N, C-alpha and C positions, 0 to 999 in steps of 0.2 A: 199294271199296278194302280188301276183306277179304283179299286175297292179297299183302300187303306183308310183307316180312321184312327185318330189319336184320342183316347179318353183320358181325362184328367180329373183330379179332385180339387183343382183350384176353383176358387169362387168366381163365377161369372154371372151376369144378370139372368141368363137363360136358366140357370140352376133352380130358380125359384118360380118359374112359370108352372102353373097348375095344369096337369094333364087331364083334360076332360074329353073323353071319347064319346060319351052319349050312349054307349052300349049297355044293355041290361043283361044280367046273368040268367041263363037258363041251362038246366042239366043236359038238354038235347044238343045245344050248340057247343058247350064246353065240356069235353070229356075229361074224366079223372084218370090220372096215371095209375097203373097197376102196382107200381112200386113206390109211389110217393103219395102222400095225402095232399094232393094239389091238383089243380085243373090245368089243362094245356091251353095256352093262348097262341093262336097262329101268328098274329102280328100285333104290333104296339097299338095300332088303331082299334084293335078288338078287345083291349083290356076292359072288362066290365067295371063300371063305376059303382055298382051296388054289391060287390062281392068282397067280403072281409077276410076270406081264407087265403091260403097260399096259392100262388099262381106261377106257372112256368112260362116265362116270356122270352122272346128272342133277344140276342145280345144288342140289337139296335135300340132296345129300351133305354140304354144309357144316353142316347141322344136327346131323350125327353125326361130323364130322371130328375125328380125333385125330392131331395132327402127329407123335406118336411111333409111329403105326401105318401111316400113308400119307403119301406126298409128292405134292404137287400139281404137275403138269408144265405145265399150261396149259389153254387152251380151244380146242375144235375150230373154233369159228366166228370166232375172232379174226383180225384183220389184223395184229396185233402178234405175230409168231412168235418165240418164244424158241428158243434152241438145243435145249432139251429137246424141244419140240414138233416142231421140224424133224427131230430124230433119229428120231422115230417115224412121220414122214410118209413114205409110199412115194414115191420119186422120180418126177418127171414126171406127177404126178396133181393133180387139183383140190385146193386147200389149205383150203377152208372147212369146212363141216360134214361129218361123217362120212357116207359113202355105203355102203349095203347094198342089194344087188340093184338097183343103178342108181338108187336113190331116196335123197335127202338125208334124214338124220335131224335131230332137234332138236339144237341146240348141246349139247355135253357137256363136262364137266370131265374132263381126262385125269389120272388118278392112277396111282400104282404103290405096291404094298405095300413097306414098308421091311423089308429083310431083317435077321435077327438080327445084332446087332453093328454095323449101319450107322446112321449118324446124319448 
């Protein structure tokens, strides 16, 4: 039971720490899903700081989540599709986990950077 984590929406000081990975977006490094209009990000430390589109990130993102920096759109593996997740899903495609090169990836949290002045 060493891999248990408790996520909360309670206010803690760490909630407002800015996530600055220093990574830059390049289409060669970040592949797009075949069934979502989003890029696949392997780990939280690989989140590109200069990408404004939708990203599929691992669930461990919640350990670094800052609601002033990113908005959470949903989950790729969910059967409960919100309007925001439907908006990034490519029409007439499989709706579950993200697919790259014909292979399903692990479930990902869909996030998007909050633009300056947007809340």
